[in-house]
PLY file of the C-alpha trace (Angstrom):
ply
format ascii 1.0
element vertex 197
property float x
property float y
property float z
element edge 196
property int vertex1
property int vertex2
end_header
-22.42 -4.93 -4.01
-19.44 -7.10 -4.31
-15.91 -5.53 -4.98
-15.04 -5.95 -8.49
-12.40 -8.81 -8.82
-8.85 -8.59 -10.14
-9.89 -10.73 -12.84
-12.62 -8.33 -13.99
-9.95 -5.45 -14.14
-7.19 -7.79 -16.18
-10.11 -8.55 -18.56
-10.50 -4.86 -19.58
-6.90 -3.99 -19.44
-5.10 -6.99 -21.13
-8.15 -8.54 -22.69
-8.42 -11.79 -20.57
-11.38 -13.63 -22.11
-13.84 -15.56 -20.07
-12.09 -18.79 -20.43
-8.57 -17.64 -19.58
-10.26 -16.47 -16.26
-12.05 -19.90 -15.64
-8.73 -21.87 -16.25
-7.06 -19.36 -13.77
-9.50 -19.80 -11.32
-9.37 -23.58 -11.44
-5.53 -23.38 -10.93
-6.14 -21.16 -8.31
-8.49 -23.65 -6.27
-5.82 -26.34 -7.16
-2.51 -24.73 -6.27
-3.54 -21.82 -3.91
-1.65 -19.65 -5.74
-2.78 -15.80 -6.33
-4.75 -14.93 -9.40
-2.10 -12.51 -10.74
0.80 -15.03 -10.21
-1.19 -17.55 -12.19
-1.66 -14.82 -15.13
1.74 -13.65 -14.98
3.37 -17.41 -14.88
0.96 -18.25 -17.89
2.27 -15.15 -19.89
-1.18 -13.74 -20.07
-0.14 -10.49 -18.50
2.81 -8.39 -16.62
3.47 -7.75 -13.12
2.88 -4.13 -13.57
-0.59 -5.05 -15.15
-1.38 -6.99 -12.03
-0.23 -3.92 -9.88
-2.41 -1.48 -12.23
-5.60 -4.16 -11.70
-4.95 -4.06 -8.02
-4.80 -0.25 -7.93
-7.80 0.01 -9.63
-9.57 -2.36 -7.24
-8.78 -0.30 -4.41
-11.12 2.24 -5.79
-14.01 0.55 -3.89
-14.13 -0.52 -0.24
-10.81 -0.38 1.56
-9.32 -3.62 2.06
-7.31 -4.46 5.05
-3.49 -5.61 4.72
-1.19 -7.04 7.25
1.83 -4.72 7.14
4.01 -7.43 8.55
3.56 -9.75 5.62
2.76 -7.11 3.11
5.91 -5.09 3.43
6.79 -1.51 2.45
8.26 -0.39 -0.62
11.33 1.89 0.07
10.45 3.74 -3.43
6.90 4.60 -1.84
8.63 6.01 1.36
11.02 8.18 -0.46
8.15 9.59 -2.62
6.08 10.99 0.15
7.17 14.02 2.44
7.25 13.08 6.13
5.15 15.70 7.09
2.44 14.62 4.75
2.52 11.00 6.14
2.43 12.21 9.81
-0.33 14.72 9.53
-2.73 12.18 8.02
-1.29 9.32 9.77
-0.37 7.10 7.11
2.40 4.95 5.64
3.02 4.70 1.90
3.17 0.81 0.98
3.45 0.82 -2.71
4.45 2.99 -5.80
4.29 2.09 -9.30
4.90 5.22 -11.74
3.01 7.88 -10.14
0.52 5.83 -8.56
0.77 5.15 -4.81
-1.08 3.05 -2.32
-1.07 3.99 1.45
-1.99 2.33 4.69
-3.93 4.03 7.36
-5.25 2.78 10.65
-8.36 0.76 11.10
-9.25 3.57 13.63
-8.97 6.14 11.05
-11.48 8.54 9.77
-12.40 8.46 6.14
-9.05 9.81 4.66
-9.43 13.00 2.55
-8.13 11.54 -0.73
-8.47 14.52 -2.87
-6.46 16.80 -0.50
-3.80 14.17 0.03
-3.56 13.53 -3.51
-3.09 17.15 -3.95
-0.50 17.41 -1.77
1.34 14.69 -2.81
0.91 15.47 -6.54
-0.29 11.84 -7.23
-2.93 9.25 -7.68
-3.59 7.54 -4.39
-5.29 4.57 -2.81
-5.96 3.53 0.57
-5.87 0.10 2.42
-6.52 -0.21 6.17
-3.95 -1.74 8.42
-3.41 -2.17 12.32
-3.06 1.32 13.78
-0.15 0.21 16.05
1.94 -1.05 12.83
0.92 2.20 10.93
2.61 4.16 13.74
5.41 2.02 14.12
6.09 2.14 10.21
5.96 5.84 10.51
8.34 5.83 13.41
10.65 3.41 11.51
10.84 4.71 8.27
10.31 8.52 9.10
10.95 9.31 12.61
14.86 9.45 12.77
15.01 11.80 9.75
12.70 14.23 11.21
14.82 16.88 13.08
12.23 19.70 13.42
15.13 22.08 12.49
15.33 20.53 8.89
11.60 22.06 7.87
10.91 25.62 6.84
7.41 26.20 7.89
6.25 26.25 11.54
3.80 23.49 10.61
6.31 21.19 9.17
8.43 21.82 12.37
5.65 20.97 14.51
4.70 17.86 12.72
8.50 16.73 12.57
8.50 17.47 16.59
5.35 15.53 17.24
6.76 12.43 15.13
10.31 12.91 17.04
8.48 12.80 20.35
6.45 9.64 19.44
9.66 8.12 18.36
11.16 8.95 21.57
8.09 7.61 23.45
7.84 4.38 21.49
11.32 3.10 21.21
10.07 -0.48 20.95
8.23 0.22 17.96
11.30 1.32 15.83
13.98 -1.06 17.02
14.38 -4.56 15.20
11.13 -4.74 13.52
11.85 -7.29 10.40
8.31 -6.95 9.15
9.44 -4.19 7.08
11.29 -5.35 4.41
11.47 -3.78 1.19
11.90 -6.83 -1.13
8.23 -6.69 -2.12
7.17 -6.93 -5.85
4.02 -6.16 -7.93
2.92 -9.82 -7.67
2.79 -9.52 -3.88
0.17 -6.74 -4.22
-2.50 -9.19 -5.73
-1.74 -11.72 -2.89
-4.24 -10.38 -0.16
-7.15 -9.83 -2.78
-7.67 -13.32 -4.17
-10.25 -14.00 -6.61
-12.55 -16.95 -5.24
-14.55 -19.07 -7.58
0 1
1 2
2 3
3 4
4 5
5 6
6 7
7 8
8 9
9 10
10 11
11 12
12 13
13 14
14 15
15 16
16 17
17 18
18 19
19 20
20 21
21 22
22 23
23 24
24 25
25 26
26 27
27 28
28 29
29 30
30 31
31 32
32 33
33 34
34 35
35 36
36 37
37 38
38 39
39 40
40 41
41 42
42 43
43 44
44 45
45 46
46 47
47 48
48 49
49 50
50 51
51 52
52 53
53 54
54 55
55 56
56 57
57 58
58 59
59 60
60 61
61 62
62 63
63 64
64 65
65 66
66 67
67 68
68 69
69 70
70 71
71 72
72 73
73 74
74 75
75 76
76 77
77 78
78 79
79 80
80 81
81 82
82 83
83 84
84 85
85 86
86 87
87 88
88 89
89 90
90 91
91 92
92 93
93 94
94 95
95 96
96 97
97 98
98 99
99 100
100 101
101 102
102 103
103 104
104 105
105 106
106 107
107 108
108 109
109 110
110 111
111 112
112 113
113 114
114 115
115 116
116 117
117 118
118 119
119 120
120 121
121 122
122 123
123 124
124 125
125 126
126 127
127 128
128 129
129 130
130 131
131 132
132 133
133 134
134 135
135 136
136 137
137 138
138 139
139 140
140 141
141 142
142 143
143 144
144 145
145 146
146 147
147 148
148 149
149 150
150 151
151 152
152 153
153 154
154 155
155 156
156 157
157 158
158 159
159 160
160 161
161 162
162 163
163 164
164 165
165 166
166 167
167 168
168 169
169 170
170 171
171 172
172 173
173 174
174 175
175 176
176 177
177 178
178 179
179 180
180 181
181 182
182 183
183 184
184 185
185 186
186 187
187 188
188 189
189 190
190 191
191 192
192 193
193 194
194 195
195 196
């Protein structure tokens, strides 16, 4: 079964009609712009509507993103404890309200979504990314902050020490990687999941 399209979710949430969707699809073919970008530029919905549609779309099969192009939202990083990100080997990439999207490596087992959602106390969706990029992002965004002495429990100290050692063993993964900029907006979320005609 095909994954629901972003237009299907927007049809439900902002009441796009079939004609709106058809016209957006035609414009998408002509302009190579993203479905969400077109809908926003035509005033049919807001950026937050596109973000929520994309978030709901992620409930199906896990899509793949290129972290180098997609970027990482600093608010998402700040919302997730380093020990949780290290324990489950993921990097948060987007946060809107209480919803968070996290990237896991393509080599990861099925993530325990319920357990992670309980630990971070917020709804979570997953996307796949290159495992080396996920590890690099974890080292870049969490590695230098994780002095094991900062954490109270033995498990937190062990996780922080593991991340610190990874950071030390992989200095090339954390220095000068310009791919992790924090200037992403909600419209970018729709970009990798283009609705095709």
